[in-house]
N, C-alpha and C positions, 0 to 999 in steps of 0.2 A: 610497857616494854622499856627496859633500861636504855638510857642513851649510848652506852658503850656497845651493847649488842646491836642497836640500830645502825651505829656507825660501822661495824664490822660487816653487817648485811649490805650497807651501802658500799663498802669496798668491794665486796663479792660482786655486787650489781655493776659496778664499774668495769670490772674485770670481764664479766660476762658481755657487757655492751662493746668493749673493746676487742673481744675475741669474735663477736659476731660482724665486725666491720664498721661499726660506728666510730667516728673520729673521737679521740680521747677527751678533747675539750668539750665537745658536745655532751658526751657520757658524763663527764664530771660535772657540767652545769646542770643537766637533767637531774642527777642524783642528788646534787647539792640543793636544788629547788625543791625537789620532793621531800628531802630530810628537813629542810627549814619549815615546809609547810606542816609536816608531821609533828615536829617539835613545838612549834608556835601556834600557827593557824593558817589557814588558806588566804585570808586577808592580808595577813603580815607577809606572806611569801610573794603574793602579787605585787604588794607595795614595793617590796625590796627589789623585785624583778624590774619594775618600771623606774625606780630610782636608779638602779645600776645602768639600765640601757640608756637613760638620759644623760648620766654623768660621762659614759663612754663617748656618746656621740656628740656631746657639747664640748669635749676637750679639744683645745686648739691644735695639739699635736696630731690628732687623728683627722681633723677636718681639712688640714693642708695637703694630706696624702693624695686624695683624688684630684686636687687642683694641679699638683706637680705631675701626676701621670698625664693629665690633660695637656699640660705644657710640654712634656716630652713627646707626646704624640704629635702635637702642632709643629714642633721643631723638627721632628723626623719628616713629617709629610712636606714641610716647606723646604727641605733640603739643608736646613741649618746644621743639623747632626752630621751629614755627610761632609760639609765644608769644615766643620770644626775638627773632624777626623783627618781631612787631607791636610789642614793646617799643622795639627800635631804630628802627622807623618812627615811633613817637610821639615819639621824642626828636629826630630829625633829619629827619622826613618833610616838614616845612613848608619846608625849605631847597630851593632849586632843585637838582636831582639828588639829592634825598634818598632817593628809593627806591633809586637805585644804591648810594648809601653804606649805606643799611640793608642791602641784600643783601650788601655786602662785610663790613660789621661784625657781623652777625647771628651768624655761627658761632663767633665768637672767645671769648666769656666762658666757655663750657662747657669746652672742651679746655685753654684758658689756666689755668682754676682747678684742673684735675686734674694737669697734667703740663707740664713745660718742654722736652720734647723737640720740636724743630721738624718732624722727620720725621713723627712721629705726629700732631702738630697739623695739618700739611698734609693728612693723608688725612681728617680729619673735617670739613674745610671743604667744604661742599656748598651749592649755591644752594637756596633755598626752593622749595617746590612752585610750579609755574607757575600754579596756580589763585589764589595769593595776590598775584601781580604784576598789578595793575590799572593800566591806562594812563588817565591823566587828561589831556585835551587842554591845551595850554599856555594857551589863551585862557580856559579855565573857571575860574572863581573858586572853584567849590565843590569841597571835598575830601571824598572818600568815605573812610569808615573801612573798614579791612580787617577781614575776618571773623576 
C-alpha cells in the first residue's frame, strides 16, 4: 500500500477514535505508532516508543512539576498559603478589586523564590481556600479581617 493512502487511512482512524471519545493525543499517538510499525517494522516502532518515553520522563522540565505540586500541597496544609494570602490582602485589600489582586498575587512569592522555571511555577499557583474569600458589599464601609 502506498504511504500517502496509508496516511489518509491514519487520518480517518484518528477522526474515528476522536468521535468515539478517545482523547485526541492518545488517538494520535496510537495511530502514529501503528503507522510507524507498518512502514518500518514492529521492532523499530517499539524502539522508538521506548526512546520517546525515556526522553520525556528524563527531561528536567517535566520532573520538577510533581515536586512543585508536592511543595504547594505542603504549603497549603501547613497554612503557609493562607498566611501569604492574608499578607497580600493586607497590602492591597483596601484597593477596589484588592481581593482579586490578592488572590492572583498570593501564590507567587514562594515558588518565585525557589525556582525560575515557569512550567513549575505555573503548577504551584492555586487559589486560596474558598473559606478565606469573604464578600463585602460595595456599599459597606466596614472591612472585615480575614481569619
